[in-house]
C-alpha positions as CSV (number, residue, x, y, z in Angstrom):
1,M,0.0,0.0,0.0
2,K,1.2,3.5,-0.9
3,E,0.7,6.5,1.4
4,L,-2.6,8.3,0.6
5,K,-5.1,10.7,2.1
6,I,-8.7,9.6,2.5
7,A,-11.7,11.9,2.9
8,C,-15.1,10.9,4.4
9,A,-18.0,13.0,3.3
10,Q,-20.7,12.8,6.1
11,I,-23.7,14.3,4.5
12,D,-27.5,14.3,4.4
13,M,-29.3,13.3,1.2
14,A,-32.3,14.9,-0.4
15,L,-34.7,12.0,-0.8
16,G,-35.1,11.1,-4.4
17,D,-33.4,14.2,-5.7
18,K,-30.4,13.1,-7.7
19,K,-29.6,16.6,-9.0
20,V,-29.3,18.1,-5.5
21,N,-27.4,15.1,-4.2
22,L,-24.9,15.1,-7.0
23,E,-24.4,18.9,-6.6
24,K,-23.5,18.2,-2.9
25,A,-21.2,15.4,-3.9
26,S,-19.4,17.8,-6.2
27,K,-19.1,20.4,-3.5
28,F,-17.6,17.9,-1.0
29,A,-15.2,16.5,-3.7
30,S,-14.0,20.1,-4.2
31,M,-13.5,20.5,-0.5
32,A,-11.5,17.2,-0.3
33,C,-9.5,18.2,-3.3
34,D,-8.5,21.5,-1.7
35,K,-7.2,19.5,1.2
36,N,-5.2,17.2,-1.1
37,A,-7.2,14.1,-0.5
38,D,-6.7,11.2,-2.9
39,V,-10.0,9.4,-2.3
40,I,-13.4,10.6,-1.1
41,C,-16.0,8.1,0.2
42,Y,-19.7,9.1,0.5
43,P,-22.6,7.4,2.4
44,E,-24.8,4.7,1.1
45,Y,-27.5,5.5,-1.5
46,L,-25.6,8.7,-2.3
47,T,-27.9,9.9,-5.2
48,T,-31.3,9.0,-3.8
49,G,-31.3,8.3,-0.1
50,Y,-33.3,5.2,0.9
51,V,-36.7,5.6,-0.7
52,P,-37.8,2.0,-1.4
53,E,-41.3,2.8,-2.7
54,K,-39.8,5.0,-5.4
55,I,-36.6,3.0,-6.1
56,N,-38.0,1.3,-9.2
57,N,-38.1,4.7,-10.9
58,L,-34.9,6.0,-9.5
59,A,-32.5,3.1,-10.0
60,E,-30.1,3.3,-12.9
61,P,-27.8,1.1,-14.8
62,I,-24.1,1.2,-13.8
63,P,-22.6,2.8,-15.7
64,G,-25.4,5.3,-16.3
65,P,-26.2,9.0,-15.9
66,S,-25.3,9.3,-12.1
67,T,-22.2,7.2,-12.5
68,E,-21.1,9.3,-15.4
69,K,-21.6,12.5,-13.4
70,L,-19.5,11.1,-10.6
71,Q,-16.8,10.1,-13.1
72,S,-16.8,13.8,-14.2
73,I,-16.5,15.0,-10.6
74,A,-13.6,12.6,-10.0
75,E,-11.7,13.7,-13.1
76,E,-12.4,17.4,-12.5
77,N,-11.1,17.2,-8.9
78,N,-8.3,14.6,-9.6
79,I,-9.8,12.4,-6.8
80,C,-11.0,8.8,-6.5
81,I,-14.6,8.4,-5.6
82,V,-16.3,5.6,-3.6
83,A,-20.1,5.6,-3.5
84,S,-23.2,3.4,-3.3
85,L,-26.1,3.8,-5.7
86,A,-29.4,2.0,-6.5
87,E,-28.7,-0.1,-9.6
88,V,-31.1,-1.7,-12.1
89,F,-29.7,-4.6,-14.1
90,R,-32.0,-6.9,-16.2
91,D,-35.1,-5.6,-14.4
92,K,-33.6,-6.4,-11.0
93,L,-32.5,-3.9,-8.4
94,Y,-29.2,-3.9,-6.4
95,N,-27.6,-1.7,-3.8
96,T,-24.3,-1.3,-5.6
97,G,-21.0,0.3,-4.5
98,I,-18.6,1.7,-7.1
99,F,-15.0,2.8,-7.2
100,I,-14.0,5.5,-9.7
101,D,-10.3,6.5,-10.1
102,S,-9.0,10.0,-10.3
103,E,-9.0,10.0,-14.1
104,G,-12.7,9.3,-14.1
105,K,-12.5,5.6,-14.9
106,L,-15.0,3.2,-13.3
107,L,-12.8,0.4,-11.9
108,G,-15.7,-1.8,-10.9
109,K,-18.7,-2.4,-8.7
110,Y,-19.8,-4.4,-5.7
111,R,-23.4,-5.5,-5.0
112,K,-24.4,-5.5,-1.4
113,V,-24.6,-9.1,-0.1
114,H,-26.3,-8.6,3.4
115,L,-29.5,-6.7,2.9
116,F,-31.0,-5.0,6.0
117,H,-34.6,-4.5,7.3
118,T,-36.9,-3.9,4.3
119,E,-34.2,-4.0,1.6
120,P,-34.9,-7.7,0.6
121,N,-38.4,-6.6,-0.4
122,Y,-36.9,-4.4,-3.1
123,F,-33.3,-5.5,-3.8
124,Q,-31.5,-8.6,-4.9
125,R,-28.5,-9.8,-2.9
126,G,-25.0,-9.7,-4.4
127,N,-23.1,-13.0,-4.5
128,E,-19.4,-12.1,-4.3
129,Y,-16.9,-9.8,-2.6
130,V,-14.9,-7.5,-4.8
131,T,-11.5,-5.9,-4.6
132,F,-10.1,-3.1,-6.8
133,D,-6.5,-2.7,-7.9
134,T,-5.8,1.0,-7.5
135,K,-2.6,3.1,-7.8
136,F,-2.4,3.1,-4.0
137,G,-2.8,-0.7,-3.6
138,K,-5.7,-3.2,-3.4
139,V,-8.9,-2.0,-1.7
140,G,-12.2,-3.6,-0.9
141,L,-15.8,-2.4,-0.5
142,M,-18.5,-3.3,2.0
143,I,-21.9,-1.6,2.4
144,C,-23.4,-0.8,5.8
145,Y,-25.0,-4.1,7.2
146,D,-22.1,-6.1,5.7
147,A,-20.0,-4.9,8.6
148,I,-21.9,-7.1,11.0
149,F,-20.7,-10.2,9.3
150,P,-17.0,-10.7,9.9
151,E,-16.8,-13.1,6.9
152,A,-17.3,-10.2,4.5
153,A,-14.2,-8.2,5.6
154,R,-12.2,-11.4,6.0
155,A,-12.9,-12.4,2.4
156,L,-11.7,-9.0,1.2
157,A,-8.5,-9.2,3.4
158,L,-7.8,-12.7,2.1
159,E,-8.0,-11.2,-1.4
160,G,-5.3,-8.7,-0.4
161,A,-7.4,-5.6,0.4
162,E,-5.4,-3.3,2.7
163,I,-8.2,-0.7,2.9
164,I,-11.9,-1.4,3.2
165,F,-14.4,1.4,2.3
166,M,-17.8,1.2,3.8
167,P,-20.6,3.6,2.7
168,A,-23.5,3.3,5.2
169,N,-27.0,4.4,6.3
170,W,-26.6,3.2,9.9
171,P,-29.6,4.4,12.0
172,E,-30.2,5.3,15.6
173,P,-30.1,3.8,18.2
174,F,-27.3,1.6,17.0
175,I,-24.3,3.8,17.8
176,P,-22.4,1.3,20.0
177,Q,-22.8,-1.4,17.4
178,W,-21.5,0.9,14.7
179,L,-18.4,1.8,16.7
180,L,-17.8,-1.9,17.6
181,A,-18.3,-3.3,14.1
182,T,-16.1,-0.8,12.3
183,G,-13.3,-1.1,14.8
184,A,-13.6,-4.9,15.0
185,R,-13.4,-5.4,11.2
186,A,-10.3,-3.3,11.0
187,L,-8.6,-5.2,13.9
188,D,-9.8,-8.6,12.7
189,N,-8.0,-8.2,9.4
190,Q,-5.3,-5.6,10.3
191,V,-6.7,-3.2,7.6
192,W,-7.8,0.4,7.5
193,V,-11.6,0.9,7.4
194,A,-13.1,4.1,6.1
195,A,-16.8,4.0,7.3
196,V,-19.0,6.8,6.1
197,N,-22.5,7.2,7.6
198,R,-25.1,9.6,6.6
199,V,-26.9,12.2,8.8
200,G,-30.5,13.4,8.7
201,T,-33.7,11.4,8.4
202,D,-35.8,9.5,5.9
203,D,-39.3,8.0,6.1
204,T,-38.2,5.3,8.6
205,F,-35.0,6.2,10.4
206,T,-32.8,8.9,11.8
207,Y,-29.1,8.7,11.1
208,F,-26.4,9.7,13.6
209,G,-23.3,10.1,11.5
210,R,-20.2,9.3,13.5
211,S,-18.2,8.6,10.3
212,R,-14.7,7.4,11.1
213,I,-11.5,6.1,9.7
214,V,-10.1,3.2,11.8
215,D,-6.5,2.1,11.8
216,P,-5.4,-1.6,11.6
217,Y,-5.2,-1.7,15.4
218,G,-8.9,-1.0,15.6
219,N,-8.4,2.5,16.9
220,P,-10.1,5.6,15.3
221,A,-7.6,7.7,13.4
222,V,-10.2,10.4,12.9
223,E,-14.0,10.6,13.6
224,C,-16.7,13.0,12.8
225,S,-17.9,14.9,15.9
226,G,-21.5,14.0,15.6
227,N,-24.6,14.2,13.4
228,N,-23.8,17.3,11.3
229,E,-22.6,17.4,7.8
230,E,-18.8,17.3,7.9
231,I,-15.7,16.2,6.1
232,I,-12.9,14.4,7.7
233,I,-9.5,13.6,6.2
234,V,-6.6,11.5,7.4
235,K,-3.3,10.3,5.9
236,L,-2.9,6.5,5.8
237,E,0.7,5.5,6.5
238,P,1.6,2.0,5.2
239,K,4.2,1.4,7.9
240,K,1.5,1.3,10.6
241,S,0.0,-1.8,9.2
242,E,3.3,-3.3,8.1
243,E,4.8,-3.0,11.5
244,F,1.8,-4.5,13.1
245,K,1.8,-7.5,10.7
246,N,5.5,-8.0,11.2
247,T,4.9,-8.4,14.9
248,V,1.9,-10.7,14.7
249,N,0.0,-11.6,11.5
250,F,-3.6,-12.6,12.1
251,L,-4.2,-14.0,8.6
252,Q,-1.1,-16.2,8.7
253,D,-2.0,-17.5,12.2
254,R,-5.4,-18.6,11.2
255,Q,-6.3,-22.4,11.5
256,P,-8.8,-22.9,8.7
257,K,-9.1,-26.7,9.3
258,T,-10.8,-25.9,12.6
259,Y,-13.4,-23.6,11.0
260,T,-15.3,-26.1,8.9
261,R,-18.5,-25.6,10.9
262,I,-18.6,-22.0,9.6
263,F,-19.0,-23.3,6.0
264,R,-22.1,-25.5,6.8
265,N,-25.5,-24.0,6.1
């Protein structure tokens, strides 16, 4: 992994209003660019918020108009973008994460595997965990509820991911669980975790923010102060994870033969 600066854009979303949300995404990308960030990560459902009853009309192909706008924002600001959008593919809906590089190229997408609450009524589950080869190293992507399942982050780490980005719409009252899950997934796998939660409300939930970047020891490197719109930036230093792994390497010390029960349905 090469040294880089990551920005987390903790924002509220205008429900169903792609134009307003993309304008805000552009504004925060410009702010991150001014602070020399290399990557900016936004919350889950960046362009729409969670509006399940309207999602059939709002979901887009990926690539599609919203993706193309984010590609333009990335190129204009010379910054990589991580986001989650509602995707339609062959008449099925997915909650899909994307990684766009600083030249505006879509490197790939990940479809959320673990669907929360009412999501299964509207969305299909993804069926694989995806890593992206970037100029900084290999990164992975989880979305919100995925963080509760340690297998998701472990799968990404075993594929070589050194940073896991996690767009989220994590609601009240589950603040302790958010702090625990994001810290544990970083420590479990000795990786950096950039977890970006939204603020504001939708028709069902209130969101508390508390976006954070967690180091490989499970300690917060930086956190948002609360439930206001805010941007946080931190420089990730490769030597921090390298020194930890040289002392004790969790992946190397695993004993997979004893874990067979995990793989039974």
